[in-house]
C-alpha positions as CSV (number, residue, x, y, z in Angstrom):
1,M,79.4,51.8,-13.5
2,K,78.5,53.3,-16.4
3,L,79.3,56.5,-17.0
4,K,77.4,58.9,-19.2
5,Y,79.2,61.8,-19.0
6,L,82.3,61.2,-18.5
7,E,85.3,58.9,-19.9
8,A,88.6,58.3,-19.7
9,I,90.2,57.2,-23.1
10,P,93.8,56.1,-24.1
11,D,95.0,58.7,-26.7
12,R,93.0,61.6,-25.3
13,A,94.4,63.7,-22.1
14,S,97.0,61.3,-21.6
15,G,93.9,58.6,-20.5
16,D,92.3,61.3,-17.4
17,L,88.6,61.1,-17.5
18,T,87.4,63.8,-19.3
19,L,83.8,65.2,-20.1
20,K,82.4,62.6,-22.8
21,G,83.0,64.0,-26.0
22,T,86.1,66.7,-25.0
23,R,89.2,67.2,-23.7
24,I,88.1,68.9,-20.7
25,R,89.3,66.8,-17.7
26,V,87.3,66.7,-14.8
27,E,89.6,67.8,-12.6
28,L,89.9,71.0,-14.3
29,V,86.2,71.1,-13.6
30,L,86.6,70.6,-10.5
31,I,89.1,73.0,-9.5
32,R,87.6,75.8,-11.7
33,L,84.6,75.2,-8.7
34,T,86.3,74.2,-5.9
35,E,89.7,76.6,-5.7
36,V,89.1,79.3,-8.4
37,G,85.0,79.7,-7.0
38,E,83.5,79.5,-11.1
39,S,80.1,79.1,-10.7
40,F,79.0,76.6,-13.6
41,E,77.7,79.7,-15.5
42,E,80.8,80.4,-16.1
43,L,82.3,77.4,-16.9
44,H,80.1,76.6,-19.5
45,E,80.4,80.6,-21.0
46,M,84.0,79.3,-21.2
47,W,83.1,76.1,-22.8
48,P,80.2,77.0,-24.5
49,H,79.9,73.6,-26.5
50,V,79.3,72.2,-23.2
51,S,75.7,72.4,-21.6
52,I,75.5,73.0,-17.6
53,K,73.7,69.6,-18.0
54,K,76.5,68.0,-18.6
55,L,79.0,69.6,-16.6
56,K,76.6,69.4,-13.5
57,G,76.1,66.1,-14.4
58,A,80.3,65.0,-15.5
59,V,80.9,66.6,-11.0
60,K,78.0,64.4,-10.2
61,E,79.6,61.4,-11.9
62,A,83.3,62.1,-10.7
63,I,81.2,62.6,-6.8
64,E,79.8,59.6,-7.4
65,F,82.5,57.3,-9.0
66,V,85.7,58.6,-6.0
67,G,83.2,57.5,-3.6
68,M,82.9,53.9,-5.4
69,L,86.6,53.8,-5.4
70,N,87.0,54.7,-1.6
71,Y,84.3,52.4,-0.1
72,K,86.4,49.8,-2.7
73,N,89.4,50.5,-1.0
74,L,88.0,50.5,2.6
75,N,86.6,47.6,1.9
76,H,89.9,46.3,0.3
77,L,91.9,48.1,3.8
78,S,89.6,46.8,5.7
79,E,89.8,42.5,4.4
80,T,94.3,43.4,5.2
81,Y,93.4,44.6,8.4
82,E,91.3,41.2,9.4
83,E,94.1,39.6,8.0
84,L,96.8,41.0,10.0
85,R,95.1,40.7,13.4
86,T,94.9,36.4,12.5
């Protein structure tokens, strides 16, 4: 999966997934949106160098990325389960 809004660079933010071209961890963006209850507009005010479009794109990519990982992990578990049954 090619990421347009996210990147993980070993020398930046300990290699965590960040918004491309920044040190802003996508995890922080998700926490501020979900647990703190901030809006995309409020995040943009906090980080004016990051557009609302980029923030929304990064969140969408993060959700898709995590979904892909979960799907792959579930497939692996399913295969492992089948091996255990035989």
